PAZAPA-4460 file (N, C-alpha, C; in steps of 0.05 Angstrom, whole numbers, plus 32768, in hexadecimal, padded with zeros to 4 digits):
% residues 171
    n_x    n_y    n_z   ca_x   ca_y   ca_z    c_x    c_y    c_z   seq   type   mol
   7D30   7F7D   7F7D   7D43   7F92   7F76   7D57   7F95   7F8E     1      M     A
   7D70   7F94   7F87   7D84   7F97   7F9C   7D8A   7FB4   7FA2     2      S     A
   7D8F   7FB8   7FBC   7D96   7FD3   7FC4   7DB4   7FD7   7FC4     3      E     A
   7DBD   7FEF   7FBD   7DDA   7FF5   7FBE   7DE0   7FFE   7FDB     4      R     A
   7DF5   7FF3   7FE5   7DFE   7FFA   8000   7E18   8008   7FFD     5      V     A
   7E1B   801E   800A   7E34   802E   8009   7E43   8029   8023     6      R     A
   7E5C   8021   8020   7E6D   801B   8037   7E86   802C   8035     7      V     A
   7E8D   8039   804A   7EA6   8047   804A   7EB7   803D   8061     8      S     A
   7ED1   803A   805B   7EE3   8032   8070   7EEF   804B   807C     9      E     A
   7EEF   804C   8096   7EFA   8063   80A4   7F16   805C   80AD    10      R     A
   7F29   806E   80A7   7F44   8069   80B0   7F46   806D   80CE    11      E     A
   7F54   805A   80DA   7F59   805D   80F7   7F6C   8073   80FD    12      R     A
   7F6A   807E   8114   7F7D   8093   811D   7F97   8084   8123    13      D     A
   7FAB   8089   8113   7FC4   807A   8115   7FD4   8080   812F    14      S     A
   7FCE   8096   813C   7FDD   809C   8154   7FD5   8089   816B    15      S     A
   7FBE   807C   8169   7FB5   806A   817E   7FB8   804D   8176    16      N     A
   7FC5   8047   8160   7FC7   802C   8156   7FDA   801C   8167    17      E     A
   7FD2   8003   816D   7FE5   7FF1   8179   7FF7   7FE5   8163    18      D     A
   800C   7FD8   816B   801F   7FCE   8157   8013   7FBB   8143    19      T     A
   8000   7FAA   814C   7FF3   7F98   813A   7FE4   7FA7   8124    20      Y     A
   7FD6   7FBC   812B   7FC8   7FCC   8118   7FDA   7FDA   8104    21      E     A
   7FF2   7FE3   810E   8005   7FF0   80FD   800F   7FDB   80E8    22      V     A
   8015   7FC3   80F1   801E   7FAE   80DF   8008   7FA8   80CA    23      V     A
   7FF0   7FA6   80D2   7FDA   7FA0   80C0   7FD7   7FB7   80AB    24      M     A
   7FD9   7FCF   80B4   7FD7   7FE6   80A2   7FEE   7FE7   808E    25      R     A
   8006   7FE3   8098   801E   7FE4   8087   801D   7FCD   8072    26      K     A
   8014   7FB5   807A   8011   7F9F   8067   7FFE   7FA6   8051    27      R     A
   7FE7   7FB2   8059   7FD3   7FB9   8045   7FDE   7FCE   8032    28      K     A
   7FED   7FE2   803C   7FF9   7FF6   802B   800D   7FEA   8018    29      E     A
   801D   7FD7   8023   8031   7FC9   8012   8024   7FBA   7FFB    30      F     A
   800F   7FAA   8002   8001   7F9A   7FEE   7FF4   7FAC   7FD9    31      C     A
   7FE8   7FC2   7FE1   7FDC   7FD5   7FCE   7FF1   7FE1   7FBC    32      E     A
   8009   7FE8   7FC6   801E   7FF3   7FB5   8028   7FDF   7FA2    33      S     A
   8029   7FC5   7FA9   8032   7FB0   7F97   801D   7FAD   7F80    34      Q     A
   8004   7FB0   7F86   7FEF   7FAD   7F72   7FEC   7FC5   7F61    35      L     A
   7FF1   7FDD   7F6C   7FEC   7FF6   7F5D   8005   8002   7F51    36      M     A
   801D   7FF8   7F58   8035   8004   7F4E   803A   7FFF   7F30    37      G     A
   804C   800E   7F25   8053   800B   7F09   805D   7FEE   7F03    38      K     A
   8054   7FE3   7EED   805D   7FC9   7EE5   8072   7FCD   7ECF    39      V     A
   8071   7FE3   7EC1   8085   7FE9   7EAD   8093   8003   7EB5    40      V     A
   80AD   8002   7EB8   80BD   801A   7EBD   80CA   8021   7EA2    41      I     A
   80C1   8037   7E96   80CC   8040   7E7D   80E8   804C   7E81    42      K     A
   80F8   8049   7E6C   8113   8055   7E6D   8110   8073   7E73    43      D     A
   80FC   8080   7E67   80F8   809D   7E6B   80EE   80A4   7E87    44      S     A
   80E6   8090   7E97   80DD   8095   7EB2   80F4   809C   7EC5    45      D     A
   810C   8095   7EBD   8124   8098   7ECF   8139   80A8   7EC0    46      R     A
   814A   80B5   7ED0   8160   80C5   7EC6   817B   80B8   7ECB    47      E     A
   818E   80BD   7EB9   81A9   80B6   7EBD   81B5   80C9   7ED2    48      W     A
   81C6   80BE   7EE3   81D4   80CF   7EF6   81F1   80C7   7EF8    49      E     A
   8202   80DA   7EFE   821E   80D4   7F02   8224   80D0   7F1F    50      M     A
   8231   80BA   7F26   8237   80B4   7F42   8255   80AD   7F44    51      S     A
   825D   80A7   7F5C   8279   809E   7F61   827F   8085   7F51    52      R     A
   826B   8075   7F4C   826F   805C   7F3D   826E   8060   7F1E    53      Q     A
   8263   8077   7F15   8261   807C   7EF9   8245   8084   7EF1    54      G     A
   823E   8081   7ED8   8224   808A   7ECD   8210   8073   7ED1    55      R     A
   81FB   8079   7EE2   81E8   8065   7EEA   81CB   806F   7EE5    56      L     A
   81BA   805C   7EDF   819D   8062   7EDE   818F   804C   7EEE    57      K     A
   8181   8055   7F04   8173   8043   7F16   8156   8041   7F0C    58      Y     A
   814D   8028   7F07   8132   8023   7F00   8121   801D   7F19    59      Y     A
   812D   800C   7F2A   8121   8006   7F44   8135   800C   7F59    60      L     A
   812D   801A   7F6E   813F   801F   7F84   812D   8025   7F9C    61      Q     A
   812D   8012   7FB0   811A   8014   7FC6   811C   802E   7FD6    62      P     A
   8133   803A   7FD7   8136   8053   7FE7   812E   806C   7FD8    63      H     A
   812B   8069   7FBD   8125   8081   7FAD   810A   8081   7FA0    64      K     A
   8102   8069   7F95   80E9   8068   7F86   80D4   8056   7F94    65      F     A
   80BB   8060   7F95   80A6   8050   7FA1   808F   804D   7F8D    66      S     A
   8094   8051   7F74   807F   8050   7F60   807B   8035   7F52    67      D     A
   808D   8021   7F58   808C   8008   7F4A   807E   7FF2   7F59    68      A     A
   8075   7FDE   7F4B   8067   7FC7   7F58   807A   7FB7   7F69    69      A     A
   8093   7FB6   7F63   80A7   7FA9   7F74   80B8   7FBE   7F81    70      L     A
   80BB   7FBD   7F9B   80CB   7FD2   7FA8   80E4   7FC8   7FB7    71      R     A
   80E8   7FAE   7FB7   80FF   7FA3   7FC6   8117   7F9D   7FB4    72      D     A
   8115   7FA6   7F9B   812B   7FA1   7F88   8139   7FBB   7F82    73      W     A
   8153   7FB8   7F7D   8162   7FCE   7F71   816B   7FC4   7F55    74      Q     A
   8163   7FD3   7F41   816A   7FCD   7F25   8175   7FE6   7F19    75      V     A
   818E   7FE4   7F0E   819A   7FFC   7F02   81AB   7FF4   7EEB    76      F     A
   81AE   8008   7ED9   81BF   8005   7EC1   81D9   8015   7EC6    77      T     A
   81EF   800A   7EBE   8209   8017   7EC0   8214   801B   7EA4    78      H     A
   821A   8034   7E9D   8226   803B   7E84   8244   803F   7E8A    79      D     A
   8254   802B   7E83   8271   802C   7E8A   8280   8038   7E72    80      I     A
   8289   8051   7E76   8297   805F   7E61   82B4   8055   7E5F    81      R     A
   82C3   8057   7E75   82DF   804D   7E76   82DF   8037   7E8B    82      R     A
   82DA   803E   7EA4   82D7   802A   7EB9   82C7   8036   7ED0    83      H     A
   82BB   8025   7EDF   82AB   802E   7EF6   82BD   8035   7F0D    84      S     A
   82B1   803F   7F22   82C0   8041   7F3B   82C3   8024   7F46    85      G     A
   82D2   8022   7F5B   82D3   8008   7F68   82C6   800A   7F83    86      S     A
   82B9   7FF4   7F8C   82AE   7FF4   7FA7   82AC   7FD7   7FB1    87      H     A
   82A5   7FD5   7FCB   82A3   7FBB   7FD8   8287   7FBA   7FE5    88      R     A
   827A   7FA3   7FE2   8262   7F9D   7FF1   8260   7F7E   7FF3    89      H     A
   824D   7F74   8001   824C   7F57   8006   8245   7F46   7FEE    90      Q     A
   823F   7F52   7FD8   8238   7F42   7FC0   821A   7F41   7FBC    91      G     A
   8211   7F2B   7FAF   81F4   7F27   7FAB   81EA   7F38   7F94    92      G     A
   81FA   7F3A   7F7F   81F4   7F4C   7F68   81F4   7F3B   7F4F    93      L     A
   81DF   7F3F   7F3E   81DE   7F32   7F24   81E0   7F48   7F0F    94      I     A
   81F2   7F45   7EFC   81F7   7F59   7EE7   81F4   7F4C   7ECC    95      I     A
   81E3   7F57   7EBB   81DF   7F4E   7EA0   81EA   7F63   7E8D    96      F     A
   81FD   7F5A   7E7B   820A   7F6D   7E69   81F7   7F72   7E51    97      V     A
   81F0   7F8B   7E4D   81DD   7F93   7E38   81EC   7F99   7E1E    98      I     A
   8204   7FA5   7E21   8212   7FB0   7E09   822F   7FB2   7E0F    99      E     A
   8240   7FAB   7DFB   825D   7FB0   7DFE   826C   7F98   7E09   100      G     A
   8286   7F9D   7E0D   8298   7F89   7E19   82A9   7F97   7E2E   101      T     A
   82AF   7F87   7E42   82BF   7F92   7E58   82C8   7F7C   7E6B   102      G     A
   82D0   7F84   7E82   82D9   7F71   7E96   82D4   7F7D   7EB2   103      Y     A
   82D3   7F6B   7EC5   82D0   7F72   7EE1   82E7   7F67   7EF1   104      T     A
   82F2   7F78   7F02   8306   7F6E   7F15   82F7   7F6A   7F2F   105      I     A
   82F6   7F51   7F38   82E9   7F49   7F51   82FE   7F3D   7F64   106      E     A
   8302   7F4A   7F7A   8316   7F41   7F8D   8331   7F39   7F7F   107      D     A
   8339   7F4B   7F6C   8353   7F47   7F5F   8353   7F35   7F47   108      G     A
   833D   7F28   7F41   833B   7F15   7F2A   832B   7F22   7F14   109      V     A
   8336   7F20   7EFB   8329   7F2B   7EE4   8315   7F18   7ED8   110      R     A
   82FD   7F22   7ED2   82E8   7F12   7EC4   82DF   7F22   7EAC   111      Y     A
   82E4   7F17   7E93   82DC   7F24   7E7B   82BF   7F1D   7E75   112      D     A
   82B1   7F30   7E68   8295   7F2D   7E61   828E   7F3C   7E48   113      W     A
   8277   7F35   7E3C   826E   7F42   7E24   824F   7F42   7E24   114      E     A
   8244   7F50   7E11   8227   7F52   7E0E   821A   7F36   7E10   115      E     A
   8205   7F34   7E21   81F7   7F1B   7E25   8200   7F0B   7E3C   116      G     A
   8217   7F12   7E48   8222   7F03   7E5F   8214   7F0B   7E79   117      D     A
   8216   7EF9   7E8C   820A   7EFE   7EA7   8221   7EFB   7EBB   118      L     A
   8225   7F0F   7ECC   8239   7F0F   7EE1   822B   7F0B   7EFB   119      L     A
   8237   7EFB   7F0D   822C   7EF7   7F27   8240   7EFE   7F3C   120      L     A
   823A   7F11   7F4D   824B   7F17   7F64   8240   7F09   7F7C   121      L     A
   824C   7EF3   7F84   8242   7EE3   7F99   8244   7EF1   7FB4   122      A     A
   8234   7EE8   7FC7   8236   7EF3   7FE2   8250   7EEA   7FEF   123      F     A
   825F   7EFC   7FFB   8277   7EF6   800A   8277   7F05   8024   124      K     A
   827D   7EF8   803A   827C   7F05   8054   828D   7F1E   8056   125      P     A
   82A4   7F1E   804A   82B6   7F36   804B   82B1   7F49   8035   126      D     A
   829D   7F43   8024   8297   7F54   800E   82A6   7F4D   7FF4   127      G     A
   829D   7F5A   7FDE   82A8   7F55   7FC4   82B2   7F71   7FBA   128      V     A
   82CC   7F73   7FB7   82D7   7F8C   7FAB   82D6   7F89   7F8D   129      E     A
   82CB   7F9C   7F7F   82C8   7F99   7F62   82C8   7FB4   7F53   130      H     A
   82CF   7FB2   7F39   82D0   7FC9   7F28   82CC   7FBF   7F0B   131      Q     A
   82BE   7FCF   7EFB   82B7   7FC7   7EE0   82C5   7FD9   7ECB   132      H     A
   82CD   7FCC   7EB5   82DD   7FDA   7EA0   82D1   7FD6   7E84   133      F     A
   82D1   7FEB   7E74   82C9   7FEA   7E58   82E2   7FE3   7E48   134      N     A
   82E2   7FCD   7E39   82F9   7FC5   7E29   82FD   7FD6   7E10   135      L     A
   82E8   7FE5   7E09   82EA   7FF6   7DF1   82DE   8012   7DF7   136      D     A
   82ED   8022   7E07   82E3   803C   7E0E   82DC   804C   7DF5   137      P     A
   82C6   805A   7DF6   82BC   8069   7DDF   82A5   805A   7DD2   138      G     A
   82A2   8040   7DD7   828B   8030   7DCE   827A   802A   7DE6   139      K     A
   825F   8028   7DE1   824D   8022   7DF8   8254   8008   7E06   140      P     A
   8251   8009   7E20   8255   7FF2   7E31   8242   7FF5   7E49   141      C     A
   822D   7FE5   7E49   8218   7FE8   7E5D   8210   7FCD   7E68   142      K     A
   8209   7FCD   7E82   81FD   7FB6   7E8E   81E7   7FBE   7EA1   143      W     A
   81D7   7FAB   7EA9   81C1   7FB0   7EBC   81C5   7F9E   7ED4   144      I     A
   81C2   7FA8   7EEC   81C6   7F99   7F04   81AC   7F96   7F14   145      A     A
   81AA   7F7F   7F22   8193   7F78   7F32   819C   7F71   7F4E   146      F     A
   8190   7F7D   7F62   8196   7F78   7F7E   817B   7F74   7F8D   147      I     A
   8178   7F5F   7F9B   8161   7F5B   7FAC   8167   7F67   7FC7   148      F     A
   815C   7F7E   7FCD   8164   7F8E   7FE4   8160   7F80   7FFF   149      W     A
   814B   7F70   8004   8149   7F63   801E   8161   7F52   8025   150      P     A
   816E   7F45   8011   8186   7F36   8017   819C   7F48   8021   151      Y     A
   819F   7F5F   8014   81B4   7F72   801C   81AE   7F7C   8039   152      W     A
   8195   7F81   803F   818E   7F89   805A   8195   7F74   806E   153      D     A
   818E   7F5B   8068   8194   7F45   807B   81B1   7F40   807F   154      Q     A
   81C1   7F46   806B   81DE   7F42   806D   81ED   7F5A   8078   155      L     A
   81DE   7F70   807D   81E9   7F89   8085   81FF   7F91   8071   156      A     A
   81F9   7F8E   8058   820D   7F94   8042   8214   7FB1   8042   157      S     A
   822D   7FB6   8046   8236   7FD2   8045   8245   7FD7   802B   158      E     A
   8245   7FF0   8022   8253   7FF7   800A   826A   800A   8012   159      M     A
   8282   8003   8009   8299   8012   800E   82A5   801B   7FF3   160      T     A
   82A7   8035   7FEF   82B2   803F   7FD5   82D0   803D   7FD5   161      Q     A
   82DB   8034   7FBE   82F8   8034   7FB9   82FD   804B   7FA6   162      G     A
   8308   8044   7F8F   830E   8057   7F7A   82F4   8063   7F6E   163      E     A
   82F5   807D   7F67   82DE   808A   7F5B   82DE   8086   7F3D   164      L     A
   82C7   8086   7F30   82C5   8086   7F13   82D3   809E   7F08   165      S     A
   82E2   809C   7EF2   82F0   80B3   7EE7   82DC   80C7   7EDB   166      P     A
   82C3   80BF   7ED7   82AE   80D1   7ECC   82A1   80E1   7EE2   167      D     A
   82A5   80DA   7EFB   8298   80E8   7F11   82A7   8102   7F18   168      F     A
   8297   8117   7F1A   82A2   8131   7F23   8294   813A   7F3C   169      K     A
   82A1   8139   7F53   8294   8141   7F6C   8289   815D   7F6A   170      P     A
   8273   8162   7F78   8267   817D   7F77   8274   818F   7F8A   171      R     A
***
């Protein structure tokens, strides 16, 4: 007959941890969050918000949400009513058009798109100035964007706001 053995792990006093122990603890916490985080983010889990860029819903955002299995991605939907605000950053953005037709002005060049298209904003050292437009205001026009945040961190990607979305009302 086998005996049951009860083992408990005692947490170390973190105030006396050396750097190596901090790294080991943080890695363990990271791995646990990857295993235990949400695998499905429901539409109802997140709220629409109005920003300088327009109407956005963030599904993954490493600075705001810590409940998902992946935390280094930013994934958001943009509901373009008339047009977005304009801004500049180093690029590295993938956009998939979910609904509607429109176009993007990138560094002064117009690129038309429609439902099912994929837009790629390449990395550029001086940044990519861009703005998105709904070709049929009054009809839905939505896309979803994907950004791998560690690339942005490594590039020291900054965001500089240009024109504000016409839907944004400062508080």
